[in-house]
N, C-alpha and C positions, 0 to 999 in steps of 0.2 A: 504494500500500500504506500502511495506516495506520501512523504512527510509533509505536514502542513506548512512548516516554517523552515526556510532555508538558512543555513549558517552563513558565517562570514566568508567571503572570498579571500579576504586578506585577514587571516586569523591573528588576533592580538595575543601577545605572550601571556602565559598563565599568571595567575594572581601573584604579584610580588610580595615577598615577606622580608621586612627589614630585620636582620638578626639583632638579638639583644645587645645593647650597648652598655658599657660601664657608665654609671652616672657620673656626670661632671660635678665639680665642687659647687658650681652654681646650679640653679634650677634650669630646666629647659627653656623657660620663658626668658630668664636672664641671659642664657647662652645665645639665644636668637638676637636679643638686643645688642649684646656685645659683638657678635659676628657682623651684624648689619652695620654697626658703627664703624668697625675696623675697615670693612669693605668700602663704605662710602668715603672714609678718609683717604684710603689708598686711591680711589678713583678720582677724588678731587685733587690730590697731589700730583697725579700722573699727567703727562702732556695731553693736551686736548686732542680729540679725534672725532671724526664724523660718525663713528659707531658702526661702520660697515667696511668690510675688508674686500679689497679687489682680488678676485680670483679668476681663474681661467673660465672661458665660456661654459654655460650650463651643459650638462650631459644627461643621459637617461638615468645614470646613477650619480649620486651626489659625490663631489670631491670631499676629501677629509676636512678641508677648511670650511666648506659650505655646511657640511653635516654638523661640525662643531658649533658654528654660528647658530644654526637652526636649533640645536639642542638647548642652547642658552636662551634664545628668544622664547622657546616653548615654556621655560620656567616662569615667564612673566604672565602667562595667560591660562587661567583655569576654565575658560568657557568652551562650550561645544556648539558647533553649528552643523546642522543636518541639511543637506541638499536632497530633495526628492525628485526623481525623474521616472518617466514611464519606461524608457528603453536605454540600454547602453548607448552613449554618445549624445543623449538628451541632457546630460548634466551640464551645469554652468561651470566648465573647467576653469575659465579665467577668474571668476569670483572665488572659487575654491582655492586657486593658487594664491591669489592676493591675501585671502584670509589666513592661510597657513604661512606662506613665505614672508609676508610683510608683518602680520600681526601676531603670529604664533598661536592662533586659535586651533583647537582640536576639531578637525573636519571629518565628516562621514557622509557618504552618499547612499541612499536607499533607492533601489530600482524596482519598479513594479514587476518587470518581466526580464527574461534573459535576451529578448530581442530575436527569438527564434523564428518569428514570422516575417522578418525583413528580407531584403535582397542580399546577395553576396557578390561583391565586386572582385573578389580574389580567387574564387574557386567554385566548384559545383555543389558544395555542401549547403543544404537547406534544412529548415525545421530544427529538430533537436541537435543535429550535427552543427548547424550554424550557431545555435544557442551556446553550445560548449565552446566554440571558437570565440564568440563575443564575450563570454565570461572571462576568458583569459586575456582578451584585449582590454577589457575593463580593468583588470588587475594591473596591467602594465600602465595604462593611462592614469590610474589612481596613484601609483607610485610616483609618477612625475608631478602630479598635483599635490602630493603630500597628504593625500586623503585615504580613507578606508572605504571599501565597497561592500555592500550588503544587498541581498536579493530577496524579494518576497516570493518569487517563484510562481507568479500568476502566469497563465498561458498567453503567449503572444500568438494570436490566431490570424495575424495579418491585418491589413488596413481596416479600420473601423470608422464609421461616419459619426458615431455618437457614443456618449457615455452609457446610454441605456443598452446599446448593443454589447459594449464591453462587459457590463454587469450581468448580462444574460449568460455569458461564458464564464465569468469569474465567480459570480455569486456575490451580491453586495456585502452581506454580513461576513462572509469568509474573507473577502478582500480587506474589509475594514478591520477585522480581527487581526490580520497579519500586520497591517500598518500600525495599529495601536500597540501591538507587542513590540515592534521594533522601536517605537518611541519610548516605551517603558524600559526596554533593555539598554538603549543608547543614551537616553536622558539628555536630549539637546536643550540648550537654553534658547536657541533661535532656530527656526526652520525656514528655509528658502526653497522656492520652486520656480521653474520656468513655465509651469502649466496653470492656466486658469480653468474654469468650468465650462467654457463655451467655444474655445478656439481650437482649430486644427484637428488632429487625429483623435478618434474616439478614446483611445487609450490615454492620451494626454488629458482630455476632459475628465475622464473617470479618475485619473490620478489626482488632478486638481481638486476634485470633489472629495476624494478620500482623505486628503491631507487636511482639508478644512474641517471635516467631521472628526478626524482622529485627534486634532489639536485639543479639543475639549474632552473627547471620550477617553483619552489616555489618562486623564486626571480623575476620572469618575470610577470609583471602586465598584459601582453597580454594572458597569460595562465590562464584559468578558472577565468576570471574577475568577474563572478557572486559570487565568494566567498568573494570578498573584500568589505564586509559590516559588520555592527555590531561589529566593533572593530578588525576584521581580516585584517591583512596587509601582504604585500609580505615579505618574509624572506629569507635571504641567510645564510645558514650554512657555517662555515668556512672550515671544513675538513670532508672527508668521508673515513673511514677505513674499509677494508674487512679482515676478519680473514683468516689466512693461516693454512691449515692442519686440519680444523675442519670437522666433518661429513658432513656438508653441504657447506663447503668452498673449496678453491683452494687446490688441492692435489699435485701440481707441486712443487718439491723441487727447481727447477730452479727459480721459482717466488720468493721464500723466499730469495735465494741467491742474486737475482737482487735487491730486496727491501733493503737488508742489504747493498749492495754496494752503492745504491743510497741514503742511509741515510733516508729511508722511513719506517723503521721497528720499531714497538713499542712492547715491551715484558711486559707481566703482570705476576707477580709471585703470584699465588693464594695460595701457601704454606706458605706465610709469616704469622706470628702469630699476631693476634689482641689481644693485652694485655688487652684491655678494656673489651672484652667479654670472654677472656680465651680460645679462639679457633683460628684455622687458618681460613683464608678467604675461603679456599677450603672446610673446614668442614661446614661453614655456607652455602656455595653454594650447598653442597650436601643435607643439610636439606631442602633447598628451592626446590631442584629438586625432593626430595621425596614427596613433596606436590602434584606433578603431579602424584598422585597415579594410576590413570586410565591408565597411560602409562608405568607403572612398569612391573615387579618388579625391583627396583633400588638397587644398591649396598648399603650395610649397613656400609661399611668402605670405606675410600678413595681408589679408584682404583690405582693400581701401575702406570698406564699411567699418572694419574694426578700428582703423586708425582715425577715422573721422568722427567716431561717436563713443560715448561712455555707456556703461551698462546701468540701467535704472531699475530700481525695485520700489514697489509701493507697499506700505504697511497694511496688511489685510486683516490681521487679527492680533489682539493683545490679551494676555491673561488679565483676569479681573484686578489683581493687585500688582500688576507689572508697572514699573516706572515708565512715565511717558517718554516718548522719543524726543530728545532735546532739539531745539531749533538748529538748523544747519548741521545736523548729525552727519558724521563722516562714515560711520560703520554701523552695522546692524546691532552691535553690542553697546553703543554709546548710551549712557544713562543707566545701564543695568548695574546693580551693586549687590554685594553680599552683606549680611549682618557684620557689624564691626569686628567681633571676635573671630568670625569665620574668615573674613577678609585678611585679618592680621596673620592667620595661619596659612592661608592659601596664596596670598600675595605679599609676603613679608619683604622687608628691605633686603634681606640676605639673598633672596631670589632675584629681585629687581637689579641688584648691584652687580650680578655676575657678568652680564654682557658688557656694561660700561667698563668694568674692571679689565676684562679681556681685551677690549679695544684700546683702552687707555694705556695699557702696558705692552703695546706692540705685539699683541696676539701671542703672548708668552704662555705656553701650555703648562709649564711647571707651576707658575703662580696660580693659574686657574685651577689646576688639579688640587693644589693645596687648599684653595678656597672651597672647592666642592667637597673635599674630604672633611673640612671643618664643618660644613653645612650638614653633612651626613652625621657626623659625631654629635652635632647640636640638635639632632632630631627634626630637621627640616621636613615638613609635610607629614610627620609621623604622629601628630597629636590627636586627630579626630578619629573616633572609632564608631560613633553612632551611625545607624543604618541610613539615615536620611541623606547624609553627604559622603558616605563611604566611597561611592564610585568616583566622586570628584577628587577626593584625597588619593585614591588609588591611581587615578590618572596622573596626578602630580608626582607621586612616588615613582611611577614608571618613567616619567620624564626626567626626574633627578637621576635615576639609575642609568638612563640613556646618556645623559651628560657625563656621568662618571666613566662610562664605558668608552665614549668617544675621546674624552680628554686623556684617559689613561693609555689608549692605544692597544688595549687588550681585545683580541678578535678571536672568534671561534666559528668554525665551519664544519658541516657534516658532509661526508662524501660516501655514498653507498657503492658497493661493488655490484654493478648491474643497474638496469633502469627500472626495475619493478620488484615488488615483493611477491613471492610465489607461495601460495598456501601449502602448509606442511613442510616448509623448508626454513633454513636459517640463512640470513643474508648478513655478510660482513659490512660493517660501517666504520669508517675512519673519522675520528674527531680530532681536528687540529686546533690547538690553542696557542696563539702566538702573541708575543709582546712587542709591539711596534713603538712603544713609548719610551720614556726615560726613567721610569720608576720600577723598582723590583716589586713583584707581586707574589703573593702566596695563594696557591690554589688549594682551598680547604676541602673541597669535595665536589661531586657532580651528582645532580638529580636528573634522572632519565625518565622519559615518557615514550613508550613504544620500543625501548631499547634496554639492553642489559650489558653490564661491563664484562668483557671477556679477557682483558689483560690483567696482569698481576700488579698493576700500578698502585702504589700506596700513597695516601695523602696524610699530611699536606705535602705539596710540591712547590719548590721555589722556581719562579719564572723570571729570569733576569732579562733586561732589555736586549732586544735582538734575537732572543731565543724562542723556541717553539717546543711544545709537547704534543706527541701523537698518541692518542688513546684508542685502543681497539675495542669496538663495541659489536654487538650482534642484535639483529632484529629477528625474533622468532615469530613466524607467521603461522597461526593456527590453521589446521586443515579446513576449518569452518569459516575462515575469513571471507568477507564479501568481495567479490571481484568488482573493480571499478572501471574496467575497460570493456568495450569502447565507451568513450566519455559520453557520447550522445545518448546512451541507454541509462545514464545516471544523472541526467540534468536536474531531476526533481527529487531525488531520494537522499540528498546529502552526501553522496559519495563521489561527486564530480571531481574533486581534487585528490582523491585517494586517501591514504593514511598519513597522519602526522607523526613525524619522528622529531623528538626535541631533547636537547641537553641543556640544563641550566648549570653553569659553572659558577661556583661560589668563590669569589675573588676577594682578597683582602689586601689593601695597601695602607700602610701607616695606621693599622688597627681600625680602618674603616672598611666595612664589608659592603659589597654590592654584587648583583648577579650579572653574568654575561650569558646571553641566550644564543643558542644555535638551533634553528628550526628549519625543517623542510617538509614538503609533502611529496609522496611517491605513490605511484599507481600500485594496485594489487592486481596481478594478472596471472593467467594460467601459464604453465611452463612454456607452451607454444600457443600464441594467440592468432586467431584468424582476425586480423585487423580490419579487413574489408573484403567484400566480394563484389565484383562487377560482372553483370549488372546486379545492383542491390535488390531490385525488383524486376522480374522478367515479364515483359508485356508481350503477349501473343496477339496477333491481329491477322486479318485475312491477307492472303498473298497479293502482292502488287501484280496487276495483269502483265503478262510477258516476262515475269521475273520469278525465278525459283530459288528457294533456299533463304538464307538469312538476308533480310533487307536492310538491317542496320545493326549496330552494336547492342541495341536495346530491344529489338523486336524480332520475332520469329514467325515465319509463315507456317501456319498449321499444316501438318502432314507432309511437309516438303523436306524435312531434315530428319535424319536418324538420331541426332543428338543436339543438345543445347550447350554452347561453350560458356564457361565462366572463368574469371581470373580471380584467384585468391591471393591476397597479400598476407604472408605468414611472417610472424616475428618470434624468434627464439629468445625468450627472456632469461634463459639459463646461461651460466658461465661454462657450459660444456656442450658437446655436440649432441643433437637430437636425431634419432633415426626412427622412422615410423612410416605411416601411410595415411592417405586421405580416403575416407569412406563416404560414399554418397548414398544417402538413404538412412532411414531410422535404424538404430541399433537396438537389439541384436537381430533384426529381421534377416531372414535368409536371402531375401532378394536385394539386400544392400550391395552396392557395387564397390568392390575392393580392388586393391592392386596398384594404386598410384603411389609408388614408393617415394619418400622424400627424405633428404638428409640436410639438416641445417647446422651450420657451424655455430659456435658459441656467439650469442647476441646477434646473429645474422637476421636480416630482414630481406625477404625475397618474394617475387611474384611467381605463382605457379598456375599453369593452365589446367583446368579440369573440365570434363564433359559429363553431362547428365545423359546417359544413353536412353534410346527409345523415344517414340513419339509421345506427345501429349494428347489426351482425349478430352473432347468437350461434352459436358452433360448439362441438362437444363435443371435449374432450381425448381423444386416442386412447389415453392411458395409463390415466387414472382415470375417464373418462366424465363429468367435470365440464364444465358449460357456462361459456364465457368469451366476452367480446365481442371483435369485430374491427372496427376496430383496437383494440388494448389499450393503446396509447400515442398521445397526440396531441402533436406537436411545435409549439411556437410560436417563431418567429424574428423578430427585429427587423433589418430590412435598410435600409441607407442609400439614399436616392434615387439611382438610376442605377447601383446595385451589386447583384450577386447573392450577395455574400459576407455571411453573417450577422454583425452586430455582437455579438449574444448570442442564446442559445437556452435554452429551458426546456421540460421535458417534464411532461405530466400523465398519470398512470396511469388507465386505465379498468378497472373491475372490475364483476362481476355478483354480486348477492346475492339469493337467493330468500327475501327477508325482508319482513315486514309491519311498518311503523313507525307508531306512534300519532302523529297530528299534534299540534303545539303542546305536546309533552311537554317539561318542564323538570325538571332534577335538580340539587340543590345541597345545601349544608349550612351551618350556622352554627357557627362555632368560638368558644365562650364562654370565651376566655382573659382577657378584659379585666375587671378587677374592677369598673369602672364599669358595664359592661353587666350583669354578674352581679348587682350590687347593685340595679340598676334593675329587673331581672326579679324579683328576690327581693321587692321592694316590692309587686309585682303578684301575689305568691303563686306565682310560677313558679320552679321549681328549675332552674338552668342547669348542665348537666353537659357537660364538654368531650369532644368526639369528634374524634379525628384519624384520618386515613386509615391511619396506621401501626398504629392500634389495632384496625382491622377485620380 
């Protein structure tokens, strides 16, 4: 049964636990005041600086300098902003980038669907196969934006003209329940969306309606009370903003003028330069958008429309007790505040002083690491334990951990032997812990998830600068482990990304403890996988006049061929040679066709031709009189030599269509979104107009 709620594409690290610290002679409160005072004095005495470091141009992965800067900026902002979008690539990537890279806000994006009902500009995959591709594209785009992606897993059934049509497929209460749960789990202070309730795609309209309803429902304990367990609590976001003038948002100029007059308008300048990364936020957002490759082609340079305009949002909803949006507010968060005691613990001077200290002291990592270690010893962010704000404190503890990791230069990576876990086997995994910093560290121990220690390494271990430790681990996969490939078959069941393997290394420097996390996801696959079969569905149709035999790669003229050809792509996930055969037909039936011997080298991937022998027969359905082929399913099995038990199986549907197909017919479109292409066509006297599938 498909799971109701999908997990995170980008999994957050498991709950951090700050090890017990020896009490200082002063109280924690006094220690914080002392540390904040020292840091502020140091910052004031140091040479002035503009607070941003010039680094090389932005890349898909952050440079060490940019990552360190970001980790310090993050310590200043305990707020969470959620962006809600109907499909991957509907998110406002530019605004998400500005919120995180400029302001340090914690940003998350919730997508109603995986986008499996859209078009594919890069390959033949559609439906669930496309959804699996778009999920991974979204993860890559989110990494560039500095955000986290989550999916509700509602069905993308293709273009919809209205929200009513979308809800007929989704179920209104089911869709609302999923949206409410994500708000309660992620606890955003502000929600933003590109979608209103009347414009564009029906999925957009439905998503705009869902977020309006969920804004209040998430705070109502009478709505979906079954969710309120396991640490999930009601949650009231403070503000909801809807974008004005976006492809999926309000197109009414009057609405923008009214929002301006009412002081409910927020403008985002995506063309501002991020000196830390050497690019504008618009350029970073375009790089993220380009990761949605299946929905391209995307422009290669900043479109003129981006450079000429700002992004505008209107305040659509506020919580009953929310602070009013100040006049001329610059961000969604302006005017929001925490109770005084809570603010002192979540936004203390000790945290605010880190970035100025780092910049003012010429980006000296040693002084910064010492300041971060003092903050950890002083109990920064470790004061609040009550449930109402536990998640916010946990976020800030994780951010302090991250700053310590980056400043210390301690890194950890997991490398499995092989590309998948195989049920009933043990997979070797190497954990490398390196010290690229200047301080000696003590490795106190390792906590493992999905792994077990296989080496005789004893702890504690000393890790000096420039050195590395290699730890041998094993992943023991039960015979009952659920297979996660092919990905298209696991879009909705929570297994899309396979199993998580994680190691938390407990590090100590100068008696300050912090975790260094290494995490990866890996598929669970049979020893030999049938990755694909072409054709994936065999369509039988009447023979073309004057033509005998196979009329195309995907159709077969009935009664004219003694066999139907298939191409199987096989992948050997083992680190050893596989010998066996392909069996066509259900096992252990006597009429199953055997004898196609195969040999695959360790980790080899190869295409193999196979034929289903014999003609197909048409019979009429006794209910509606339609003709259909027999057999209507062909089963392919891979069997190891000397065994009758299949290693893996895959089925191909056989259908009949009384249709005539024009040979060599090709259909496509050119999407003229790139200014360079548009200008080139204009020079030739050709007017380029943009045509999207959603517009049809």
